[in-house]
C-alpha positions, 0 to 999 in steps of 0.5 A, a space after each residue: 700723317 705720313 706712311 712712316 707713321 702708319 707703318 709705326 702704328 701697324 708695327 705696334 699693333 702686331 707687337 702688342 707693345 711699344 717696347 717690342 715694336 721699337 726693338 723690331 723697328 730699331 727706333 726709340 720708344 719715344 719716336 713711336 709714342 710721338 708718331 702715335 700721338 701726332 696722328 691721334 691729335 691730327 685726327 682727333 682719335 685715340 688709337 691705343 690705350 696704354 698700360 703697364 701690360 702693353 697697349 690695346 687697340 681701341 674701337 676707333 683705333 681698330 678702324 684706323 688700323 684697317 685703313 692704314 693697312 690698306 694704305 701701306 699695302 697700296 704704297 708697297 704695291 706701287 713700289 713693287 711695280 715701279 721700282 723693280 730694281 729695288 727690294 720687292 714689297 714684303 708680304 705680311 700675314 698673321 694667323 692665331 690659332 688654338 693648338 692644331 697640328 694641321 694649322 702648323 702643317 698648312 702654315 709650312 705649305 703656305 710659306 713654301 709658296 712664297 717666292 718673294 720677301 715675306 713677314 709671316 706669323 703663326 701664333 698658337 695660344 688660348 682661345 680668348 687670345 685667338 679672338 682678341 688678336 683678330 679683333 685688334 687686327 694683330 692677326 688677319 685670321 683666327 682658327 678655333 672650334 665651337 659646338 654646332 648649335 647656333 640656337 644656344 651656343 655661347 661661342 658662336 654668339 660671342 663671336 658674332 657679338 664681337 663683330 666677327 665672322 666664322 667660316 666653317 673649315 670642317 665639322 667633326 665629332 670628338 676623338 680621343 688622342 692616345 699614345 700608341 702604347 696606351 692600353 686603349 689604343 686598339 679600341 674602335 670606339 671609346 666612352 668617357 667611362 673608359 677613360 675615368 682612370 687615366 690622366 686627362 690633358 687640357 690646354 690652360 685657358 687662364 683664370 678668366 677663361 669661360 668653360 666654353 673656351 676650352 679647346 678639348 671637344 669633350 666634358 672630360 674637363 671634369 675628370 678626376 686626374 687633370 694635367 694643364 699645359 700650354 703647348 703641343 710639344 708638352 702634349 706630345 711628350 705626355 701622350 708618348 710617355 704616359 697613359 694620359 689622353 686628350 680629346 680633339 678633332 681626330 685630324 692628324 696630319 701625316 707630316 707631323 704624326 708618324 703613327 706615334 699617336 692614335 685617334 679613336 672616336 669618342 661616343 658622343 652626340 656632339 658635333 663641333 665646327 672648326 672655323 676660320 674667324 675674321 673681322 666682319 668689317 674687314 673681310 678676308 685679305 688676299 693673303 688670308 684667302 690663300 692661307 684658307 685655301 692651303 688649310 682646305 688642301 691640308 685637311 681635305 675640306 671645302 670652304 667657300 670664301 
């Protein structure tokens, strides 16, 4: 096995497909396939399951990738230390999140702290993909929400059952997000019954997404008028241009919101946890810990790593 083969395997894990990894590395797909096949034969394991939809990391492949990342990181650190006249080692970090503007602001602050070369990734996507990216080590960390009820909560049990750890960033009660022009924008507290006549905006979780994977912190997903979207830009346009609403954490960062959207508490007994998730057997990397601390700064939270 060579370091180059390890780099190829890591690139495939990040890209999610042989084809995309080959494009980014400027090598042929055949070369990548040969590198993976040689390593699999050498160690008697299967790193990826291939299909026409891309590649998926196997359980033993995920373990191999964990060691490969450590190995490549050590080699890059040695090159950085002993070949200072050459290009410095690139810092690699990836985070996958549900659709939160405070994560985007933290990512910007995190990026500004680097003074060396870096390869950073922020992906906003469906709940299931957040979990899958962390499981397959495509991302170092995931950011998502679940109801605070450890005795019966589906999401918390699902996270633990898949070998993941969740660290609480902050807790919150549901809040209604409205454009400042909305008829209910000046209310101090809202009930679900107050929202019945207005369109409810929800993030699409796909046909296979369990109801517990919904990002919105409310039971409004049974609302009569629903609009399904996939990105925050569309959400903002809908809130600013219509009387639609959504429900979330209540956390609005000053950098990304200029008073055009308001947050009103929703009458509810529910309490939700916004958490950082990572693989239990891998832990939080040095770069991951830096990002979590940046998240805590942006949200005014306290989190113990």
